[in-house]
N, C-alpha and C positions, 0 to 999 in steps of 0.2 A: 629793297627788302621786302617780301611779300608779307601781307597783312592777313590775319585770320578773320574771315567773317563769321557769324554766327552759325553754329552747326545746324544743318538741316536733316530732314529725314533720311536723305541719300548719303549723308556724311559731311565732313568738312569741306569748306571751300576756301580757296585762296585768291587774293587779288594779284595779278600779275603786274608787269611794269606798265603796261597800257591801261591799267585800272579796271580791266574786266575780270569778273569772278569766274573761277574754274573750279570744277570738283577735284578733290584729291583722290588719286588712284591708291586705294588700300589693298591689302592682300585679300581680304575678304570680298572687296568688290571685284578684283580680278578674278578671283575663284568662281563667283556668281557669273561673270561674263563667260568664262571658259566653259562652264556647265551648260548655260544656256546655248552656247554655240554648239556644243556636242549634241544637244537636243534638237538642233536644226533651226534655231532662231536667226532670222536675217538681221533683225536689229542688233542682236548680240555680237554678229559677225562684223557689222559696221563699226560697233563700239571697240571691238578687238583690233580692227585695223586702225582705228583713230588713235587708241593707246599705243599701238606698235609705232605710229607716227610721232606721237609725243615722246616716246622713249628714244627713238632714233635721233631725234632733233633736240634732246635734252641739252646738250652742250653747244648748240648753235649760237654763237654770239651774234652773228648779223641779224637774225630775226628775233633774238632776245624770246624765243619761244612764244611769240604772240599769236600764232595760228594754232597752238596746241590746244587739244580738247581736254587734256588732263594735266594735272600737276603731280609728278611723281617724286615724293620726298624720300621714300624708303630705298636703299640700295638692294634690299632683298626682293622687293616688289619689282624693281627695275630689271633685276637678274632673272627673275622668274618669267616676267613678260617676254624679254628678248629671247631667252632659251626656248620657251614655249612656241613663240611665233616662228622663230627660225627653224625649229624642228618639226612643226605640225601644220603651220599655215598652208603649205602646198597641198598637203592631204585634204585639208578641209575645203580649200577652193576646188580642187578637182572633183571631190565628192558632191559638191554643190552643182558643178557644171554637168556631171554625169548623171545626177539624179533625175533631171528632166527628161533624159532619154530612156529611163527606165532601165538603165544599165546599173546593176546592183553588183558589179564585179569588185573584188577587193582591189584597193588602191595600193599598188606595190611600188616601193621607191626604186627597185632595180629594173623596172621595165618602163618604157615610154609609150608603149602601146597598150590599148586596152585588151583585157583577156579575150583570147579566142579570135583575135583580129589582126591581120596583117597590115592595117592602116594605122598611121600614127594618130594619136589623139590630138585634135585640133580644137582648142577652146572656142575659137570664132565661129565654129560650125554648130555649137550647142545653143539650144534655145533660150537659157538664161544669160547667155554671154552679155547682151545689151544691159541687163540688170547688174551684172557682176563685173563688167569691164572696168569701171572706176575702181573698185575694191582691189582687182588683180594689179592694175597699173600702180595704184597707190602702194601697195604692199612691195612690188618689185622696185619701184623707185626708192622707197625707204630702205629696203634691204640692201640695194647698190650703194646708197649713200653710207649705210653702217658698214658694209664690207670695205668701202674705200677709206674709211677712217681707222680700221683695225691695223695691227702691225703686219709686215709682210710674212713673219713666220707663222701667223695664225692659219690653221686649215681653213680654206675657203672652198676647196673642191667638193667636200661632201654637200654643202648647201647648194652650190651650183648644179650638181647632179640632180638634186632633188626638185628645183624649180624649173629646170629645163623643159618640163612637160607643159608648163604654163607659157613657154615662148616657143612655139613650134618651129620657127625659122632656124633656131639654133640647134635643134636636135639631129 
């Protein structure tokens, strides 16, 4: 059972099974991370990917969530986090990758190409790829884990159509 540490300025912290203290992801904290991500904060993007990883591995009994960055106690926060990340993370990551090239075209879900170009979007050719590669890989790895645990009747095709731009060999 998790024990409550003394609340800090950042919020409550919980001790996990391994004895390490982790911050509790609240609705307010998640909203702040999302707003900072929209403003272009790289640190907020890292926190959002770590929160997504924590959410995807919430029921993982093998690891007992020992590598999780956050503790998620509320089902509403869990739902909001997963729905937001599945629906928007591909767009956020693509904007980050395209921003370094000065390409300010609108990121469209229906096209895999950049606007006005016949060449496909290749993330590895972008300057910030080395900095964002681990975030993209982490997001895709955890999204695949999440999709592998959902029921077969759940619609996964819309999500796969969105993230295919981050995996150019599949497009």
